[in-house]
Wavefront OBJ file of the C-alpha trace (Angstrom):
o trace
v 77.204 -29.143 -18.623
v 73.409 -29.838 -17.836
v 72.031 -33.264 -17.835
v 68.354 -33.896 -19.153
v 66.840 -36.946 -17.683
v 64.516 -38.779 -20.406
v 61.496 -40.402 -18.996
v 60.857 -43.998 -19.161
v 58.808 -45.097 -21.886
v 56.801 -47.283 -19.452
v 56.248 -44.425 -16.838
v 53.100 -43.011 -16.332
v 53.075 -39.345 -17.970
v 51.951 -36.695 -15.562
v 48.321 -35.250 -16.270
v 48.704 -31.635 -16.064
v 45.072 -30.688 -17.276
v 43.681 -33.121 -14.337
v 45.906 -31.528 -11.849
v 45.190 -28.281 -12.552
v 41.268 -28.890 -12.739
v 41.567 -30.414 -9.161
v 43.512 -27.262 -7.948
v 41.179 -24.933 -9.592
v 38.135 -26.972 -8.396
v 39.480 -26.448 -4.983
v 39.967 -23.162 -5.123
v 36.629 -22.613 -6.485
v 35.375 -24.279 -3.573
v 36.746 -22.117 -1.090
v 35.877 -19.001 -3.141
v 32.440 -20.037 -2.985
v 32.252 -20.330 0.645
v 33.923 -16.811 1.163
v 31.207 -15.326 -1.183
v 28.514 -16.239 1.348
v 29.343 -13.009 3.189
v 29.590 -10.770 0.187
v 25.990 -9.430 0.289
v 23.082 -8.926 2.468
v 20.893 -11.793 3.538
v 18.028 -10.262 1.799
v 15.515 -10.938 4.611
v 12.567 -8.859 4.925
v 12.796 -6.545 7.960
v 10.306 -7.374 10.773
v 7.700 -4.651 11.288
v 5.729 -6.338 13.971
v 1.970 -7.242 13.474
v -0.487 -4.735 14.571
v -2.991 -5.337 17.206
v -5.537 -4.176 14.956
v -5.711 -2.680 11.227
v -6.882 0.835 11.853
v -7.420 3.431 14.515
v -10.238 1.540 16.174
v -10.343 -2.324 16.482
v -12.237 -3.992 14.140
v -16.314 -4.536 14.949
v -17.621 -7.803 15.065
v -20.254 -6.737 12.616
v -21.565 -3.770 10.962
v -24.995 -1.911 12.117
v -28.162 -3.523 10.114
v -28.951 -1.532 7.189
v -31.424 -2.192 4.506
v -32.374 -5.388 6.510
v -28.843 -6.845 6.261
v -25.830 -7.148 8.669
v -22.218 -8.095 7.581
v -20.006 -9.939 9.846
v -16.239 -9.650 10.269
v -14.539 -13.156 10.822
v -11.019 -13.690 11.559
v -9.392 -15.961 8.931
v -5.821 -17.349 8.111
v -6.608 -17.986 4.562
v -7.828 -15.771 1.763
v -10.989 -16.422 -0.017
v -10.468 -17.611 -3.694
v -12.699 -16.391 -6.386
v -14.463 -14.163 -3.699
v -16.649 -12.206 -6.315
v -18.904 -15.549 -6.210
v -20.195 -14.605 -2.990
v -22.233 -11.872 -4.986
v -24.563 -14.658 -6.278
v -24.259 -13.837 -9.774
v -23.707 -16.134 -12.413
v -23.390 -12.962 -14.962
v -20.932 -11.542 -12.803
v -18.820 -14.829 -12.434
v -18.924 -15.259 -16.435
v -17.423 -11.427 -16.810
v -14.681 -12.170 -14.497
v -13.634 -15.480 -16.048
v -13.891 -13.818 -19.598
v -11.576 -10.856 -18.134
v -8.960 -13.315 -16.716
v -8.633 -15.105 -20.007
v -9.020 -12.284 -22.247
v -7.443 -9.175 -20.775
v -4.694 -7.680 -22.725
v -2.597 -6.331 -19.940
v -2.629 -9.623 -18.462
v -1.471 -11.353 -21.831
v 1.380 -8.769 -22.066
v 2.585 -9.458 -18.527
v 2.463 -13.322 -19.003
v 4.782 -12.833 -22.198
v 6.959 -10.678 -20.209
v 7.173 -13.019 -17.641
v 8.083 -15.964 -20.094
v 10.672 -13.682 -21.702
v 12.283 -13.133 -18.099
v 12.402 -16.698 -17.451
v 14.213 -17.252 -20.764
v 16.700 -14.500 -19.940
v 17.365 -16.141 -16.637
v 17.654 -19.490 -18.217
v 20.079 -18.172 -20.645
v 22.375 -16.417 -18.384
v 22.317 -19.329 -15.888
v 23.399 -21.929 -18.710
v 26.015 -19.419 -20.052
v 27.703 -19.096 -16.532
v 27.149 -22.451 -14.560
v 28.489 -24.678 -17.399
v 31.588 -24.751 -19.835
v 30.829 -23.146 -23.362
v 31.830 -25.466 -26.199
v 32.238 -24.357 -29.442
v 33.292 -25.996 -32.776
v 34.749 -24.570 -36.251
v 36.277 -25.256 -39.597
v 38.281 -23.370 -41.720
v 39.540 -23.856 -45.342
v 41.882 -21.132 -46.821
v 44.131 -20.638 -49.805
v 46.786 -17.987 -49.044
v 49.747 -15.998 -50.893
v 52.428 -14.745 -48.622
v 55.380 -13.042 -49.403
v 58.549 -15.193 -49.151
v 61.787 -14.591 -47.781
v 64.631 -12.631 -49.800
v 66.723 -15.606 -50.154
v 68.284 -16.459 -53.384
v 67.155 -19.536 -55.015
v 63.781 -19.288 -53.562
v 60.572 -17.922 -55.005
v 59.461 -14.412 -53.932
v 56.009 -15.549 -52.904
v 54.419 -18.702 -51.477
v 51.078 -20.262 -52.297
v 49.550 -22.901 -49.898
v 46.106 -24.118 -48.439
v 45.310 -24.504 -44.871
v 42.830 -26.741 -43.479
v 41.491 -26.491 -39.837
v 38.807 -28.066 -37.776
v 38.758 -27.887 -33.825
v 36.717 -27.674 -30.821
v 36.996 -24.917 -28.386
v 36.054 -25.314 -24.560
v 36.077 -22.439 -22.093
v 34.920 -21.957 -18.580
v 35.424 -19.119 -15.905
v 35.474 -20.291 -12.578
v 33.082 -18.395 -9.984
v 35.639 -18.183 -7.037
v 34.025 -15.376 -5.269
v 30.384 -15.960 -6.370
v 29.756 -13.076 -8.984
v 27.967 -15.143 -11.400
v 25.931 -17.119 -8.703
v 24.959 -13.520 -7.228
v 23.924 -12.578 -10.639
v 22.110 -15.529 -11.479
v 20.373 -15.568 -8.197
v 19.318 -11.674 -8.694
v 17.962 -12.528 -12.033
v 15.928 -15.452 -10.530
v 14.477 -13.092 -7.934
v 13.501 -10.483 -10.548
v 11.602 -13.538 -12.468
v 9.560 -14.328 -8.989
v 8.862 -10.556 -8.724
v 7.521 -10.644 -12.113
v 5.407 -13.545 -11.503
v 3.753 -11.762 -8.225
v 3.304 -8.600 -10.273
v 1.474 -10.739 -12.952
v -0.667 -12.153 -9.831
v -1.239 -9.012 -8.557
v -2.319 -7.605 -11.969
v -4.876 -10.700 -12.147
v -6.173 -9.650 -8.774
v -6.654 -6.282 -9.722
v -8.417 -6.975 -13.367
v -10.991 -9.201 -11.317
v -11.453 -6.553 -8.639
v -12.109 -3.791 -11.343
v -14.407 -6.098 -13.286
v -16.566 -6.553 -10.180
v -16.182 -3.062 -9.087
v -17.053 -1.887 -12.657
v -20.030 -4.206 -13.024
v -21.759 -3.209 -9.495
v -20.979 0.389 -10.258
v -22.370 0.038 -13.658
v -25.714 -1.643 -12.290
v -26.143 0.969 -9.602
v -25.944 3.617 -12.287
v -28.569 2.021 -14.374
v -30.730 1.416 -11.497
v -30.352 5.361 -10.686
v -31.307 6.035 -14.199
v -34.521 4.221 -13.738
v -35.351 5.971 -10.754
v -34.404 9.383 -12.095
v -36.647 8.749 -15.128
v -39.532 8.366 -12.831
v -38.805 11.536 -11.046
v -38.566 13.398 -14.560
v -41.987 11.842 -15.623
v -43.515 13.018 -12.218
v -41.855 16.699 -12.827
v -43.255 16.944 -16.347
v -46.705 15.844 -15.097
v -46.546 18.678 -12.425
v -45.345 21.223 -14.930
v -48.532 19.933 -17.151
v -50.711 20.428 -14.417
v -49.351 23.758 -13.178
v -49.888 25.144 -16.882
v -53.522 24.070 -17.134
v -54.268 25.460 -13.641
v -52.518 28.768 -14.918
v -54.733 28.492 -17.981
v -57.632 28.638 -15.612
v -56.226 31.427 -13.643
v -55.755 29.173 -10.705
v -52.007 29.339 -10.625
v -49.476 32.192 -11.219
v -46.798 32.455 -14.061
v -44.179 32.085 -11.395
v -45.511 28.978 -10.365
v -45.495 27.627 -13.930
v -41.892 29.015 -14.293
v -40.934 27.000 -10.927
v -42.508 23.734 -12.222
v -40.730 24.000 -15.539
v -37.276 25.046 -13.962
v -37.619 21.736 -11.761
v -38.401 19.208 -14.523
v -35.464 20.972 -16.861
v -33.033 20.529 -13.552
v -33.947 17.060 -13.375
v -33.849 16.258 -17.121
v -30.319 17.898 -17.209
v -29.207 15.328 -14.834
v -29.848 12.115 -17.099
v -27.564 12.776 -19.892
v -24.499 12.930 -17.457
v -25.714 9.866 -15.855
v -26.358 8.081 -19.220
v -22.573 9.190 -20.300
v -21.184 7.725 -17.214
v -23.108 4.338 -17.557
v -22.052 4.087 -21.190
v -18.421 4.854 -19.989
v -18.661 2.235 -17.455
v -19.732 0.027 -20.136
v -16.951 0.582 -22.314
v -14.344 0.412 -19.888
v -15.811 -3.016 -18.813
v -15.522 -4.192 -22.417
v -11.688 -3.175 -22.632
v -11.262 -5.326 -19.433
v -12.725 -8.036 -21.071
v -10.734 -7.752 -24.083
v -13.599 -6.665 -26.218
v -14.137 -3.359 -28.529
v -15.990 -0.893 -26.673
v -19.032 -1.453 -29.436
v -19.088 -5.098 -27.809
v -19.708 -3.916 -24.216
v -21.628 -6.261 -22.132
v -25.145 -4.958 -20.794
v -25.668 -3.835 -17.090
v -26.544 -6.481 -14.450
v -29.545 -6.070 -12.681
v -28.843 -4.137 -9.570
v -31.180 -6.526 -7.406
v -29.506 -9.637 -8.771
v -26.546 -9.062 -6.716
v -26.404 -10.525 -3.120
v -24.391 -8.642 -0.742
v -21.955 -11.060 1.302
v -22.569 -11.502 4.661
v -19.614 -13.093 5.947
v -16.364 -11.068 5.540
v -13.119 -12.950 6.416
v -10.584 -10.425 7.955
v -6.962 -12.162 7.797
v -4.590 -11.713 10.672
v -1.545 -9.468 9.716
v 0.889 -12.367 9.175
v -1.544 -14.409 7.029
v -2.148 -10.888 5.096
v 1.387 -10.368 4.175
v 1.762 -14.193 3.020
v -1.272 -13.682 0.642
v -0.776 -10.304 -0.876
v 1.125 -10.423 -3.919
v 2.552 -7.037 -4.007
v 4.243 -7.871 -0.607
v 5.529 -10.921 -2.082
v 6.862 -8.801 -5.147
v 8.516 -6.466 -2.834
v 10.104 -9.372 -1.114
v 11.396 -10.506 -4.229
v 12.791 -7.196 -5.368
v 14.399 -6.804 -2.102
v 16.309 -10.256 -2.586
v 17.328 -9.393 -6.047
v 19.040 -6.125 -4.511
v 20.668 -7.988 -1.976
v 22.061 -10.370 -4.575
v 23.174 -7.448 -6.778
v 25.352 -6.120 -3.754
v 26.984 -9.514 -3.565
v 27.802 -9.397 -7.373
v 29.137 -5.832 -7.226
v 31.322 -6.939 -4.252
v 32.465 -10.208 -5.999
v 33.459 -8.242 -9.088
v 36.214 -6.506 -7.079
v 38.022 -10.003 -6.742
v 40.281 -11.898 -9.424
v 38.932 -14.288 -11.856
v 40.257 -17.411 -13.466
v 39.490 -18.710 -16.843
v 40.242 -21.955 -18.361
v 40.132 -22.636 -22.181
v 41.349 -25.589 -24.431
v 40.898 -26.565 -27.719
v 41.379 -29.903 -29.803
v 41.093 -30.506 -33.712
v 43.113 -31.479 -36.814
v 44.958 -28.912 -39.180
v 47.215 -29.073 -42.147
v 47.998 -27.704 -45.343
v 46.125 -30.388 -47.120
v 43.550 -32.764 -46.497
v 45.453 -35.797 -46.232
v 47.741 -34.283 -43.600
v 44.991 -32.505 -41.576
v 43.060 -36.071 -41.242
v 46.144 -37.956 -40.403
v 48.131 -38.415 -36.970
v 50.348 -35.477 -37.728
v 47.785 -33.001 -37.964
v 46.508 -33.343 -34.493
v 46.636 -29.908 -32.678
v 45.558 -28.913 -29.164
v 46.080 -26.282 -26.585
v 45.364 -25.599 -22.943
v 45.547 -22.200 -21.089
v 44.471 -20.602 -18.091
v 44.367 -16.948 -17.105
v 43.670 -14.642 -14.026
v 42.409 -11.355 -14.122
v 42.469 -9.264 -11.183
v 41.042 -5.673 -10.867
v 43.661 -3.155 -10.018
v 42.470 0.236 -10.999
v 39.141 1.145 -12.467
v 39.006 4.773 -11.518
v 36.797 4.001 -8.080
v 34.138 2.525 -10.867
v 33.861 -1.014 -8.866
v 33.345 0.762 -5.641
v 30.993 3.306 -6.778
v 29.068 0.179 -8.326
v 28.932 -1.341 -4.931
v 28.266 1.567 -3.010
v 25.272 2.106 -5.578
v 24.074 -1.391 -5.298
v 23.892 -1.163 -1.378
v 21.968 2.237 -1.801
v 19.349 0.226 -3.759
v 19.119 -2.424 -1.477
v 18.338 0.141 1.176
v 15.780 1.450 -1.170
v 14.328 -1.782 -1.411
v 14.280 -2.303 2.231
v 11.973 1.006 2.341
v 9.817 -0.090 -0.676
v 9.292 -3.387 1.345
v 8.260 -1.368 4.392
v 6.100 0.851 2.589
v 4.418 -1.782 0.855
v 3.598 -3.496 4.014
v 2.284 -0.397 5.386
v 0.048 0.293 2.372
v -1.606 -3.050 2.673
v -2.381 -2.487 6.472
v -3.836 0.975 5.126
v -5.911 -0.718 2.497
v -7.497 -3.182 4.785
v -8.005 -0.425 7.608
v -9.734 1.855 4.924
v -12.064 -0.516 3.433
v -13.228 -1.902 7.353
v -13.828 1.806 8.085
v -15.716 2.507 4.826
v -17.795 -0.712 5.446
v -18.530 0.209 8.996
v -19.278 4.015 8.191
v -20.861 3.399 5.002
v -23.670 1.071 6.883
v -24.388 3.978 9.018
v -25.198 6.218 6.213
v -26.918 3.606 4.645
v -29.160 2.975 8.011
v -29.952 6.815 8.032
v -30.714 6.736 4.209
v -33.067 3.920 4.664
v -35.050 5.602 7.576
v -35.310 8.745 5.267
v -36.713 6.705 2.468
v -39.149 4.779 4.744
v -40.378 8.329 6.364
v -40.762 9.626 2.586
v -42.537 6.502 1.712
v -45.031 6.883 4.533
v -45.639 10.420 4.286
v -46.293 9.804 0.431
v -48.940 7.114 1.439
v -50.460 9.355 3.975
v -50.592 12.268 1.360
v -52.136 9.997 -1.277
v -54.883 8.992 0.990
v -55.554 12.507 1.931
v -55.793 13.339 -1.936
v -58.206 10.593 -2.197
v -60.525 11.928 0.187
v -60.182 15.263 -1.448
v -58.292 16.837 1.444
v -55.652 17.783 -0.917
v -54.963 18.367 -4.544
v -53.293 15.573 -6.762
v -50.345 17.962 -7.080
v -49.394 17.413 -3.367
v -49.273 13.314 -4.058
v -46.980 14.274 -6.837
v -44.834 16.194 -4.773
v -44.808 13.527 -1.846
v -43.944 10.892 -4.660
v -40.878 12.932 -5.885
v -39.557 13.238 -2.497
v -39.723 9.431 -2.077
v -38.241 8.875 -5.321
v -35.345 11.190 -4.277
v -34.893 9.394 -0.957
v -35.024 6.038 -2.680
v -32.167 7.436 -5.044
v -29.992 8.538 -2.151
v -30.601 4.919 -0.589
v -29.545 3.317 -3.723
v -26.304 5.376 -3.813
v -25.407 4.171 -0.415
v -26.340 0.627 -1.363
v -23.756 0.684 -4.434
v -21.067 2.160 -2.186
v -21.700 -0.782 0.441
v -21.176 -3.085 -2.369
v -18.238 -1.641 -3.676
v -16.518 -1.435 -0.291
v -17.131 -5.138 0.417
v -15.487 -5.812 -2.870
v -12.447 -3.490 -2.041
v -12.174 -5.393 1.212
v -12.185 -9.087 -0.100
v -9.643 -7.636 -2.790
v -7.466 -6.315 0.103
v -7.268 -9.544 1.551
v -5.157 -10.716 -1.317
v -7.436 -13.173 -2.485
v -6.185 -15.133 -5.514
v -8.543 -15.912 -8.592
l 1 2 3 4 5 6 7 8 9 10 11 12 13 14 15 16 17 18 19 20 21 22 23 24 25 26 27 28 29 30 31 32 33 34 35 36 37 38 39 40 41 42 43 44 45 46 47 48 49 50 51 52 53 54 55 56 57 58 59 60 61 62 63 64 65 66 67 68 69 70 71 72 73 74 75 76 77 78 79 80 81 82 83 84 85 86 87 88 89 90 91 92 93 94 95 96 97 98 99 100 101 102 103 104 105 106 107 108 109 110 111 112 113 114 115 116 117 118 119 120 121 122 123 124 125 126 127 128 129 130 131 132 133 134 135 136 137 138 139 140 141 142 143 144 145 146 147 148 149 150 151 152 153 154 155 156 157 158 159 160 161 162 163 164 165 166 167 168 169 170 171 172 173 174 175 176 177 178 179 180 181 182 183 184 185 186 187 188 189 190 191 192 193 194 195 196 197 198 199 200 201 202 203 204 205 206 207 208 209 210 211 212 213 214 215 216 217 218 219 220 221 222 223 224 225 226 227 228 229 230 231 232 233 234 235 236 237 238 239 240 241 242 243 244 245 246 247 248 249 250 251 252 253 254 255 256 257 258 259 260 261 262 263 264 265 266 267 268 269 270 271 272 273 274 275 276 277 278 279 280 281 282 283 284 285 286 287 288 289 290 291 292 293 294 295 296 297 298 299 300 301 302 303 304 305 306 307 308 309 310 311 312 313 314 315 316 317 318 319 320 321 322 323 324 325 326 327 328 329 330 331 332 333 334 335 336 337 338 339 340 341 342 343 344 345 346 347 348 349 350 351 352 353 354 355 356 357 358 359 360 361 362 363 364 365 366 367 368 369 370 371 372 373 374 375 376 377 378 379 380 381 382 383 384 385 386 387 388 389 390 391 392 393 394 395 396 397 398 399 400 401 402 403 404 405 406 407 408 409 410 411 412 413 414 415 416 417 418 419 420 421 422 423 424 425 426 427 428 429 430 431 432 433 434 435 436 437 438 439 440 441 442 443 444 445 446 447 448 449 450 451 452 453 454 455 456 457 458 459 460 461 462 463 464 465 466 467 468 469 470 471 472 473 474 475 476 477 478 479 480 481 482 483 484 485 486 487 488 489 490 491 492 493
C-alpha cells in the first residue's frame, strides 16, 4: 500500500510559477544568443570610393563665360539651404513655402507617423506580456440528470471576474527580428521623406529658374517680332512705290509670322511652369506666383564637391536603401526563427461563484497557470520557402543598394560634365552675341551716314536679338545645372 507524505504546516511551499519563470528566462536568454546568427548582418556592401566621379577628373574650375567662372571645391559636408547662394529673397521664400505647404510632403509625414505607431504597437505587443481583465454574469438553465427525485432541469447564476496574463517567450528571436525589420522600415520612410524634401526644394528652384528664363526669352522674342513687323511694313511701302518686289513682301511677312508663331508656345510653357510651381507650393494654379527677374539671380561661384564617402553619408536615397537592406536582413532572421519552437506562458486569477456572496468570499478564488510549447513539424515546405523568399529579397536589397550608390555617383558626374560643357557652349554663345552686337553697331553707323538703308540696321538688330536669345538659353541651363549639382550633393533643407 502506497504511503503519502503530508507536508508540514510550517514548511515553505515550493513555488512552481517562480521556478518555471526562472527556467524559461534562462532558456530565453540562451535562445536569444543563438538567434544572433539566424540572419545576415545587414551591413551595406563595400563598393570602394572612385578616384573621380566621371570619366575625366573633376576640373578645378569652369571656363569663363558671361564674365563669370565657377570653382569646384573639395568638401566633406553638404551645403544646407543651398538655394540661398542664388541671392534671391523671393526664391528663398518660395522654397520655404513649398517645404511647409507641399501636399506630397504632408502625406509622406503622415505615412511616417503611421509607420512609427505601427512599430510601437508591434513592439509593445511582443516585448511585454499582455494583460486583460474581464467580468461575466449569467443566468443559465441546463438539463438535469435523469435521477428520480431530482428536477429535470437546473436553474443557476454564475458570476466570474478575472485577470489574464499571457506571454510568448522569444526563444529564437522571431519577434525581435520582426520588430527590428519594422524599425528599419520606419527609418527607410524617414530617409525617403528627407529625399522628398530635397526633391521639392530642387524642383522649386529649377522651376523658378526655368520660368524666369522663359519670361526673359518672351521679352526678347517680342522685340524680335516688333522688328519683323516694322520690316514687313517698310517692305510693303517700298512695294507700293515700286522699289520692292511682291516676293520681298511675302518673304518679310513670312518671317514676321514665323516669329509670331513661336510666342504662343513659349507663353503656354511659361504658364505651365507657373501652374506647376503653384502646386509645388500647395497653392491652386490660379494663385501661381509671378516669375522672378532672371537678372536678379546670382550664379553661385563656389561649388562644393563632396568626396565619395561623404556623398554616401549625406544622400537620403542611399540612407533609405541602407535601411531597406537592414530590414530585409531582419526578415531573413525572422523567417529562420519561425522554424523553431515557441513557448507560451499564461496565467489567470480572479473570483467566481454561483452568487455574488460566494464570488466575493475566500471560497470564490480561482486561478490557473499553464505553459505550452509549439514546434513546427510539417507545413508543406512553407516555412523553408518563406526563408528562401526572404533570402532572395535580401539579395535584391543588396543589388538595389549598389544601384542607388552608382546612380548617386552618376548624378554627380553628369552634373559636373553638364556644367563644364555648358560653360563652353555659353562662352561660344557670348562670342556670337558680341560679334552680332558689334556688327549691328557698325551697320547702324553706316545707316546714319546714308551708306545703307534702315532695313539693314533692322536686319542686324534681329540677328543680335537672336544671338542674345541663344545666349540666354545657355545661361538658364547653366543656372539649372548648378542647382542639379548642389542637389546631387544630398544637401538637406
